[in-house]
N, C-alpha and C positions, 0 to 999 in steps of 0.2 A: 505493498500501498505506501502512499506518498507517506505518508506522516512516519512509518521504516527510515524512507528513503532520507528522511532531513536530519530524522534520530538517529540512521549513521552519520550524514556528512559533520552534524555534530558532530559525535565523539571523536570524527577522524583530524579536529583539527584543535589548535593547538595556537595563541597566545601570547605571546612575550614580548613583555616592555622592558626597551633599556632606560636602566634609568646609572646615571650619570652623579645622583644626589641626590637626597631625601627633598621636593619643594610643591607644587601648587600644580608644576605640571607635569610632575611625571605622579599623580596623585590622579590629575585629570583623566590622560591615560591610563591606568588603572580602572577606570570606573570604564572608560569605554571595552575597555579589553575586556572587561566581566562581564558586561551588556551581549560581548560579540559568544562571550568561549565559556564555557563550566572550566576549563583545563586554561586557566592561565598563571604565567611566570613575568619571574620578573629577575630581570638581568643585569647585576651589580657587576663592575668589573672596577675590580683592584691591587692596587704593589701594594697596599698595607693588612696581610691578614683579619690583626686585631679591627683595623678599620671596616674590615669587610662582616666581619661580625657583629659589629654597634652596628651596623646598617642594617639589617637581615634584622637580629634583634627588634630594631627602632619601627622597620614600617612594619616586619610579623604584626605588629600590636597594633598599625593600624587600617590593615585590610582585610578585607569579605576573607573570610572562614574558605579555601581552595582555595586559593593562592599561592604559591611557589614562591619563595628569594632564593635566589642559585647566584654564588658571590664565583667567579672565576676571576682568580690569580693571578696576576700580568707582574714577572716581576721587570721588569723594563717601564714599566709606567704607558707603556701600550694599550690604546683602548678594541682599535680594529681587529688586527688580529686574533687574537684572543677568542672578542666576541665572535669573529668567524670559523676559528675550529669548536668554538661553542655549537653551532649552525651545524655544521658538517659533522660534529658527531652524532648531533640531533637527529639528522636525516639517514647517517647511517642505522643507526638504533631501528629506527622504523625509517625506511623509505618512502610507503602510502601514503603516511600525515604528510596533511596543508601546515603549511607554520606561515602565522598572517603576524612581521613585526612592526609593535608599533613607538613612531619615535618620536616620544615630544618634543617639540617644538615652541619657543619661545616668541610670540608673532610680531617682525620687527614693527616698531609705529613711523620709526624713523631709515632713513634709507643708510646711515651710519650703523644703525644697530643692529645691520646686515654682518657686518661686518666682528660686530662685538658676539654675538649670541651663534650656537647652533653650529660649532667648525664641523666638531666630531659627531656631526647630524647626515653631513653635508657626505663629509667620509666614511660614515658609514653607508649609505641609502645608495652614493655612488657602485661599490661591493656585493649589494645584494639586490638590489632591483639588476632585473633577468634568469635570475637563478632560479632553477626549476625546483616549484613545490613551493616558495616561500612568494609570499604579497606580502610590499609595503608599505607600510602606510603612517603618513604624517600626521601627525596629534597637534593641532596648534593652542597655543597658549597666551591668552593673553595676559602681562604682566599689572597691567592699568585698565581701571573698568573702562570703556566705553565712552564715550561723550555722549550724549544727549545731543542729537541733533534739535536746533528750532523752528517747532514747525508749525501751523498758523493751521486755523481749521476754519469756516463759514460757519456760523450759524446762524438761522432766521427765523428769529422769533414768530413769526407774521405767519410762517407757515410756503407754500407755493402759490400761485395764481395758477391760472390757467395753461398757459403755455409754459410754466414749470421755469418760471422765473424764482428765484426766490426773494421772499417781502422781508424786507425790513434786516437787512444783512449788516452786520457788524463783524468785526477780526473780534476774536476772543481766543485765548488764550488755551494751549494745550491744557492737560492732566498736569500738575507738577508743577506751574512756568505762572509768572505775576502777568496781569493784564497790563498792555499799555499805556501808558499817560497819554493821553489826550490834551 
């Protein structure tokens, strides 16, 4: 049946979230991953095993049950190569399993922010895209709340006439805004 086919697909998909640090972008990506599959892993590459254990303990206390935290040690502070070895080992273990890799990214509000953030994410994506059995998804996260747009709507207290023209048009503020001074 169709329902069994969907259940089979869900069992064969593992979502992996890359996590360089414990921040809101990573937590947002974990929430997205958890909505995609019940099999979620958070992979943290670190040069310091003690720091990796602390990261695992902190994150495990914050994520829903069923989310596995994996720490990959990298003695040379390299990120991409150890992560790719982890992906290769996962694919060798179960070649038929679909891997979905979520890469949390900070949304750049200014052109110069692109040089400051997400450099490791770009390198990782370049190595993962096109790899058989791996789907790469960027999960953007805005560091600041977006500015509210100033919108105005037309209000006609007297309603409409027969031709559809608004009667008694006044400019009224959108909810949360103050009325213009006349």
